[in-house]
Structure formats: structure tokens, C-alpha cells
C-alpha positions in Angstrom: -141.1 158.6 105.5 -144.2 158.8 102.8 -147.8 159.2 104.5 -148.7 156.0 102.8 -146.1 154.2 105.0 -147.2 156.0 107.6 -150.7 154.8 107.3 -149.3 151.1 106.8 -146.8 151.6 109.9 -149.7 152.7 112.1 -152.2 150.0 111.2 -149.6 147.1 111.4 -148.4 148.6 115.4 -152.4 148.7 116.1 -153.2 145.3 114.5 -150.2 144.1 116.6 -151.5 145.8 119.7 -155.2 145.0 119.0 -154.1 141.2 118.4 -152.7 141.4 122.3 -155.9 143.1 123.2 -158.0 140.5 121.4 -156.2 137.5 122.8 -156.4 139.0 126.7 -159.9 140.2 126.1 -161.0 136.7 124.7 -159.4 135.1 128.1 -160.8 137.9 130.4 -164.4 137.0 128.4 -163.8 133.4 129.2 -163.4 134.0 133.0 -166.2 136.2 133.5 -168.6 134.6 130.9 -168.3 131.0 132.5 -168.1 132.3 136.4 -170.9 134.7 136.0 -173.2 132.5 133.3 -175.8 133.8 130.9 -178.3 135.8 133.6 -175.3 137.6 135.6 -173.6 138.3 132.6 -176.7 139.6 131.1 -176.9 142.2 134.2 -173.4 143.1 133.8 -173.5 143.6 129.6 -176.9 145.9 130.2 -175.0 148.0 132.5 -172.0 148.8 130.4 -174.6 149.1 127.1 -177.0 151.6 129.1 -173.7 153.8 129.9 -172.5 153.8 126.7 -175.5 155.9 125.4 -174.4 158.6 127.3 -170.7 158.7 126.1 -172.4 160.7 123.3 -173.3 163.5 125.5 -170.0 163.6 126.8 -168.4 163.8 123.4 -171.3 165.3 121.1 -169.4 164.9 118.4 -166.5 166.8 119.7 -163.2 164.4 119.2 -163.8 163.9 115.4 -164.1 167.6 114.7 -161.0 168.7 116.7 -159.1 166.0 115.2 -160.3 167.5 112.2 -159.2 170.7 112.9 -155.6 169.7 114.7 -155.1 167.8 111.5 -155.1 171.2 109.4 -153.5 173.3 112.0 -151.2 171.5 114.3 -149.5 174.7 115.8 -152.9 175.1 117.6 -152.9 171.7 119.2 -152.5 173.0 123.1 -155.2 175.3 123.0 -157.6 173.1 120.7 -156.5 170.3 123.4 -156.6 171.9 126.5 -160.3 174.0 125.9 -161.8 170.4 124.4 -160.5 168.8 127.7 -162.0 171.4 130.2 -165.3 171.1 128.0 -165.5 167.6 128.0 -165.1 167.4 131.7 -168.2 169.7 132.3 -170.3 167.3 129.4 -168.9 164.2 131.5 -170.7 165.2 134.7 -173.5 166.3 133.3 -173.9 163.1 131.3 -173.6 161.2 134.9 -176.4 163.1 136.2 -179.1 162.3 133.3 -177.7 158.6 133.4 -178.6 158.3 136.9 -181.7 160.4 136.9 -183.3 158.3 134.1 -182.4 154.8 135.6 -183.7 155.9 138.6 -187.4 156.2 137.5 -187.0 152.6 135.6 -188.5 149.7 136.9 -184.9 147.9 137.6 -184.0 146.2 140.4 -181.9 148.2 143.1 -178.3 146.3 142.7 -178.7 147.2 138.7 -179.3 150.9 139.4 -176.3 150.8 141.9 -174.2 148.9 139.4 -175.1 151.9 136.7 -174.2 154.6 139.6 -171.0 153.3 139.8 -170.1 152.3 136.3 -171.2 156.4 135.4 -167.7 157.1 136.6 -166.4 155.8 133.2 -167.9 158.5 131.5 -164.9 161.1 132.7 -162.4 158.4 132.5 -163.0 157.8 128.6 -164.0 161.4 127.6 -160.3 162.3 128.9 -158.7 159.2 127.4 -160.3 159.7 124.3 -159.4 163.4 123.8 -155.6 162.9 124.7 -155.4 159.9 122.1 -156.2 162.6 119.4 -152.6 164.3 119.8 -151.4 160.7 119.0 -153.8 160.3 116.0 -152.9 163.7 114.2 -149.5 162.8 114.5 -149.9 159.5 113.0 -147.9 157.7 116.3 -150.4 155.6 117.1 -148.5 153.3 119.0 -148.6 155.4 122.2 -152.6 155.1 121.8 -151.7 151.0 121.3 -149.5 151.0 124.6 -152.0 152.4 126.7 -155.1 150.2 125.6 -152.9 147.0 125.6 -152.2 148.0 129.7 -155.8 149.0 130.2 -157.0 145.0 128.7 -153.6 143.6 130.4 -154.6 145.0 134.1 -158.2 143.9 133.5 -157.3 140.3 132.8 -155.1 140.0 135.9 -157.7 141.6 138.3 -160.6 139.5 136.3 -158.3 136.6 136.9 -158.2 137.5 141.0 -161.8 138.2 140.9 -163.1 134.7 139.8 -160.3 133.6 142.3 -161.7 135.3 145.0 -165.6 134.5 144.0 -166.4 138.6 143.5 -169.6 139.9 143.1 -170.8 142.1 140.2 -169.7 145.4 142.1 -166.2 144.4 142.1 -166.0 143.2 138.2 -167.4 147.2 137.6 -164.8 148.7 139.9 -161.8 146.3 137.8 -163.2 148.1 135.0 -162.7 151.5 136.4 -159.2 150.9 137.5 -157.8 149.4 134.4 -159.1 152.5 132.1 -158.1 154.9 135.0 -154.4 153.8 134.2 -154.9 153.6 130.9 -155.7 157.3 130.8 -152.6 158.1 133.2 -150.3 156.4 131.1 -151.6 158.0 127.9 -151.7 161.5 129.6 -147.9 161.1 130.5 -147.2 160.3 126.6 -148.9 163.1 125.5 -146.4 165.5 126.8 -143.9 164.8 124.2 -146.0 166.5 121.9 -148.1 168.8 123.2 -148.8 170.7 126.8 -152.1 170.3 127.8 -153.8 172.3 130.8 -157.6 173.0 131.8 -158.6 176.4 129.6 -161.7 177.8 129.4 -162.7 179.6 126.3 -166.3 180.4 125.8 -166.2 181.5 122.5 -164.3 178.6 121.1 -166.6 176.2 123.0 -169.8 177.7 121.4 -168.3 177.5 118.1 -167.3 174.1 118.6 -170.4 172.7 120.0 -172.5 174.4 116.9 -170.4 172.4 114.5 -170.0 169.4 116.1 -174.0 168.9 117.3 -175.2 167.2 114.2 -172.3 164.8 114.1 -173.2 164.1 117.8 -176.7 163.7 117.1 -175.3 161.2 114.4 -173.0 159.3 116.7 -175.8 159.0 119.5 -178.3 157.7 117.0 -175.6 155.6 115.8 -175.4 154.3 119.2 -179.1 153.8 119.7 -179.4 151.7 116.9 -176.3 149.4 117.1 -177.2 148.6 121.0 -181.0 149.7 121.4 -181.7 145.9 121.1 -180.1 145.5 124.4 -182.3 147.9 126.3 -185.3 146.3 124.3 -184.0 142.6 125.2 -183.6 143.9 128.8 -187.3 144.9 129.0 -189.0 142.5 126.9 -187.2 139.1 127.7 -185.0 139.5 130.3 -181.2 139.1 131.1 -180.7 135.5 130.4 -181.7 136.8 126.5 -179.2 139.7 127.1 -176.2 137.8 128.0 -176.8 135.0 124.9 -177.2 137.8 122.3 -174.1 140.1 124.0 -171.8 137.4 123.9 -172.3 137.0 120.4 -172.3 140.4 119.9 -169.0 141.3 121.6 -167.2 139.1 119.7 -168.7 140.8 116.6 -167.7 144.1 118.1 -163.6 142.7 118.6 -163.8 142.4 114.5 -164.8 145.9 114.1 -162.2 147.4 115.7 -159.7 146.9 112.6 -161.9 149.3 111.0 -161.3 152.1 114.0 -157.9 151.5 113.8 -157.5 151.9 109.8 -160.0 155.1 110.4 -157.9 156.6 113.0 -155.0 156.7 110.3 -157.3 157.8 107.6 -159.4 160.2 108.7 -156.2 162.8 109.1 -155.1 162.3 105.8 -158.5 162.5 104.0 -158.7 166.0 106.0 -155.6 167.1 104.9 -156.6 166.5 101.3 -159.5 167.5 101.1 -158.0 171.0 101.5 -154.8 170.7 99.6 -155.4 167.7 97.0 -159.6 167.1 96.3 -158.8 165.2 93.0 -156.5 163.1 95.1 -159.1 162.5 97.6 -160.9 160.7 95.4 -158.5 158.2 94.6 -157.6 157.9 98.3 -161.4 157.0 98.8 -162.0 154.8 96.0 -159.1 152.8 96.9 -159.9 152.4 100.7 -163.3 151.6 99.9 -162.2 148.4 98.2 -159.9 147.4 100.7 -162.4 148.1 103.5 -165.0 146.0 101.6 -162.3 142.8 101.3 -161.3 143.2 105.0 -165.1 142.9 105.8 -165.9 140.2 103.8 -162.8 138.0 105.1 -164.2 138.9 108.9 -167.5 137.6 107.8 -166.2 134.6 106.5 -164.2 133.9 109.5 -166.6 134.6 112.3 -169.8 132.9 110.0 -167.9 129.5 109.8 -165.8 130.0 113.2 -169.0 130.8 115.4 -169.5 127.2 116.8 -166.0 127.1 118.2 -165.7 130.4 119.5 -169.1 130.5 121.2 -168.4 127.0 122.8 -164.5 126.9 123.6 -164.6 130.4 125.1 -168.2 130.5 126.9 -169.1 127.0 127.1 -172.2 125.0 126.7 -174.5 127.6 128.4 -174.0 129.8 125.5 -174.9 127.6 122.7 -177.8 129.6 121.9 -175.4 132.3 120.5 -173.9 130.3 118.0 -176.6 131.2 115.4 -177.0 134.9 116.8 -173.4 135.3 116.1 -173.7 133.4 112.5 -176.0 136.3 111.7 -174.2 139.2 113.0 -171.0 138.2 111.3 -172.6 139.3 108.1 -172.5 142.7 109.0 -169.2 143.3 108.0 -169.1 143.6 104.4 -171.5 146.9 104.9 -170.0 148.0 108.3 -166.5 148.7 107.1 -167.0 150.7 103.8 -170.1 152.1 106.0 -167.2 153.7 108.5 -165.2 154.9 105.5 -168.4 156.5 103.8 -169.3 158.3 107.4 -166.0 159.7 107.5 -165.9 161.0 103.9 -169.1 163.3 105.1 -167.2 164.5 108.3 -164.3 165.4 106.0 -166.0 167.1 103.2 -167.9 168.8 105.9 -171.4 167.5 105.4 -171.7 165.3 109.0 -175.3 166.3 108.9 -176.2 163.6 106.0 -174.7 161.3 108.9 -177.1 162.6 110.9 -180.1 162.0 108.8 -178.9 158.9 107.6 -178.9 157.7 111.7 -181.8 159.0 112.9 -183.7 157.0 110.1 -181.9 154.0 111.0 -182.7 154.4 114.5 -186.3 154.4 113.6 -186.0 151.4 111.3 -184.1 149.3 113.9 -186.4 150.0 116.5 -189.6 149.2 114.1 -187.8 145.7 113.4 -187.0 144.6 117.2 -190.4 145.7 118.0 -191.7 143.2 115.5 -189.1 140.7 116.0 -187.8 140.3 119.5 -191.4 139.2 120.9 -191.4 136.0 118.8 -187.6 135.6 117.7 -185.8 137.0 120.8 -182.1 137.7 120.5 -182.2 135.9 117.0 -184.6 138.6 115.8 -182.3 141.5 117.3 -179.5 140.0 115.6 -181.3 140.1 112.2 -182.6 143.6 112.8 -179.0 144.9 113.6 -177.7 143.4 110.0 -180.7 144.7 107.9 -180.3 148.0 109.5 -176.8 148.3 108.4 -177.0 147.4 104.9 -180.3 149.9 104.1 -178.2 152.7 105.8 -174.6 151.7 104.2 -176.4 151.5 100.6 -178.5 154.7 100.9 -175.6 156.6 102.1 -173.2 155.4 99.3 -175.7 156.8 96.8 -176.0 159.8 98.4 -172.1 160.4 98.7 -171.9 159.1 94.9 -174.8 161.1 93.2 -175.0 164.2 95.2 -171.4 164.6 96.2 -169.6 163.0 93.4 -167.4 160.9 95.3 -168.4 157.9 93.4 -166.6 154.3 94.2 -165.6 151.8 91.4 -168.4 149.5 91.6 -166.7 146.7 89.6 -164.3 146.7 92.8 -167.1 146.2 94.8 -169.4 143.6 93.1 -166.6 141.3 92.2 -165.5 141.3 96.1 -169.0 140.6 97.0 -169.3 137.7 94.3 -166.2 136.3 95.3 -167.4 136.3 99.4 -170.9 134.6 98.5 -168.7 131.7 96.1 -166.6 131.2 99.3 -169.5 130.6 101.7 -170.2 127.6 99.8 -167.9 125.7 102.1 -171.0 125.4 104.3 -172.2 122.9 102.3 -169.6 121.0 103.1 -169.9 117.6 105.3 -170.3 118.5 108.9 -167.7 116.4 109.6 -165.1 118.4 107.8 -163.8 120.6 110.8 -164.8 124.4 110.9 -160.9 125.6 111.0 -160.4 123.8 107.6 -163.6 125.0 105.8 -162.3 128.9 106.8 -158.9 127.8 105.3 -160.5 126.8 102.1 -163.2 129.5 102.0 -160.2 132.1 102.1 -158.3 130.4 99.3 -161.6 130.6 97.3 -161.9 134.1 98.3 -158.2 135.5 97.8 -157.9 133.4 94.8 -161.3 134.8 93.2 -160.3 138.2 93.8 -156.8 137.7 91.9 -158.5 135.9 89.2 -161.1 138.8 88.8 -157.7 141.3 89.0 -159.4 143.2 92.1 -156.3 142.3 93.8 -152.8 143.0 92.1 -149.3 142.9 92.9 -149.6 146.7 93.5 -152.1 146.1 96.5 -149.8 143.4 97.9 -146.9 145.8 97.4 -148.7 148.5 99.5 -149.8 145.7 102.0 -145.7 144.9 102.3 -145.1 148.4 103.2 -143.8 149.6 99.9 -144.3 152.9 98.5 -146.8 153.1 95.7 -148.9 155.9 96.3 -148.8 159.5 95.8 -148.1 161.3 99.5 
């Protein structure tokens, strides 16, 4: 099986799995948000967003570096994974201590602090799960990742339904998340035995080497985490739990749309790393083609969420969350930059220039915090939505310029401008009368978008053959 087909196969498998997960997530979200309401949902959201900042301490960018190393030397898989797991367990315990100490001195209710103490256990579970998943990624056998993740979503859905039926508390809901993720970890570990033998190993020289190399990337990921979700912390401090709940429900749905980028990069990143050493010229070709596809996917998702924002919010979370519709429409505009940006970020890692991500992400954090300080007092979570999108645009455009001019990985700018023009043209459906159903508008918008791409020759038979799982590329 060619590499190109393996990538498509893995993307299809992940797409099916993610579709199942998204469906279960939507049902779970509907159950939870309708039961909790904006304020309690705001507390629940804040707890998990707060803990998410400390995932970076438990990882430090190690996962990406180890993925690269195993891709280049699969014979060292057992040694690399065994030592990585031991290291990440230690880092996880440290991150738990830091998370609990910081929240302890902050001015939050005791209930919120207690929920964070419990939720911090998730740091260990996710550190182990993401490390075990690496072996499936480098072997392009992502069906095992999909199975374990689907089981997490399914168990959470079942337990969430029981939670609502039994009129549970926020403590019960947090416990449900922990139990579901622990089950997924155990399943992934059992699958991993097919590929590699993992045991706890303590090689301090290896730890020192990996930490030294991954810290710049860890800082970059930490900065991403800050600028991507610092708005929730700022909203919590400046506007309260209800604003957090109204904002986070729209952001949660937007996050669902970003999942596909991770799926695609999980398949492409090991190949990029391999080509960098074995065939640098072909690496540039893969990058250019992938950038065009990522942009097209991003625009398609933007059309979907911007046009259907009212249906999504009201059907799933109800009238109490009506104010979240405009927030979702703002946030939906992030996709056309987020998807190419994901590829650009991994390109810097591929060529060993991950420190560039650190610089851009640090600047993005400062820019985003400044915008939030300016916009939240007057515009609340609408201001946060605008700040998030504008920050992403500025950062990705700057990174694209640097990758093109400094490191000579230039995109086809024609293949970027044309999809953007087609996407803007498709948004004209928003001018249709309000009596026209949103689903009809989406279909018309997609028709205009895809048709325009074919007319401008940015989609061709070659692209269709690749999407239909036919080998067209050198691999």
C-alpha cells in the first residue's frame, strides 16, 4: 500500500471515528448544557480550561519530538516510549502540584477549587494516553486511536445520561470524565502490545537530551494554550460564570471543527519527517499540495458553522444560549487560517526549527491578551471571539511569510487566493431572505464554493482521484 493511500486510509478511518465521536459529543453536550444552564456550565467549562493549561507542563512538547524520532528510527520504539512514559508521569505529578497551588491562592469559591483538585488527575491519564497513541501514529494504524477515543465518548455519553437522570452534581460530572478517559487509556495500552513492549525505564541522559530539545516546542504549545483559551480565564475574572458558559458553548462547537486538522496532521507529520531526511524536494511538493487542501477544508468548515450557527446553538443547547449564536459566527471565521496554520506549525517542527513556533506563539499571546483586555469590558464574550480570530490571522500570516522567505518553503499563492475568493463569494448566501432555510443556504454556498474551485482549476480530476483513495502521488 502506497504512503499516499495510507494517509487517505487513516484520514477516512479517523473521519468515521470522529463522526461517531462528534455525534455522541453533541448528544452529551445537549444533555449537559440543558441540565446545567449557562452559569453551572460556565463553572464546568472553566475547570477543564484551567487544567488544560497544565497539560503543557506534563508534555513540554515531548510527544511531537518523540513522534519524529520514532518515525526516523522505528527500531528504537520500545526504548523511546518506555523512557517517555516514565518522564511524563513525573512531569504530570509536578503539573498537578503546580495547578493546585495556583488555584489555591486565587479568589475562586471553594467548590470551584475542589473541582479543580479532582480534575487535575486528568493530567496523568491524558499524558499516558497521548504517549501510547504515538506508536499507532508512526505505524499509520490510527484505527486503534479511533477505537479507544470512540469508547471514551460512548462511555461519557452513557454516564452523562445517567448523571442527568439521577440529577447529579458537578462533582459527579467531573468523575464521569475521569472514568471515561481512564477506560480509553486502558484500551489503548492493550492495543499497543501488538506493536511494542512498553515498560517504565529511567534513562536520565535520554531525558536530558529530549527535554533540552523539546522545551522550545513546549513553550510554543504553552503559548498556543494561553492565547487559545486565556479568554475563558479573563472572562471568568471580568464577567463571571454565565459569560464563560455562553462563550464556551460556541467555542466547544468550533473546537469540534478543528479536530479534523489534528487527524490529518497525525497522518502527514510522520511522512513529512521522513521526507525531510530522504527526499527534501518531494517534501516541498507534499507541503504545497497539503496547504491547498487544508485551506479548502478550512473554508468549507467556516461556511458550515457561520451559516448554521443559529440551528446548532438552539437545537442543541436551547434558548438559554441564544446569545452564543453571534459568537459562533465570529469564531467560525477562524478555520481558513487555523487549518493552514496547523500544517505550517508542523513544517517548522519537521525541519527542526520549532523555536520559530515559540517566537510566534509568544507574540500571539501578548497580542491576544491585549485585545481581550481592550474588548472584554465593553463587548464581553463577543470581544473574546473577535480577539481569537484576529490573533490567529496575524500569527498564521506572519508564520507563512517566514517559512516562505527565510526557509524557502513557498506555497502556491495562486492556490491560496483562489479558494479564499471562492469562499468569500459563497458567503453571499447570507444576503438571502431570512425565510430561506439555513440548510438550503449551506447547500447553495457549498455549490458556489466547489463550482468556483473547479472553474478556476483549483480542484481537478487528480485531486478527486486522491480523495477517492487512488494512488496519484509519489510515495
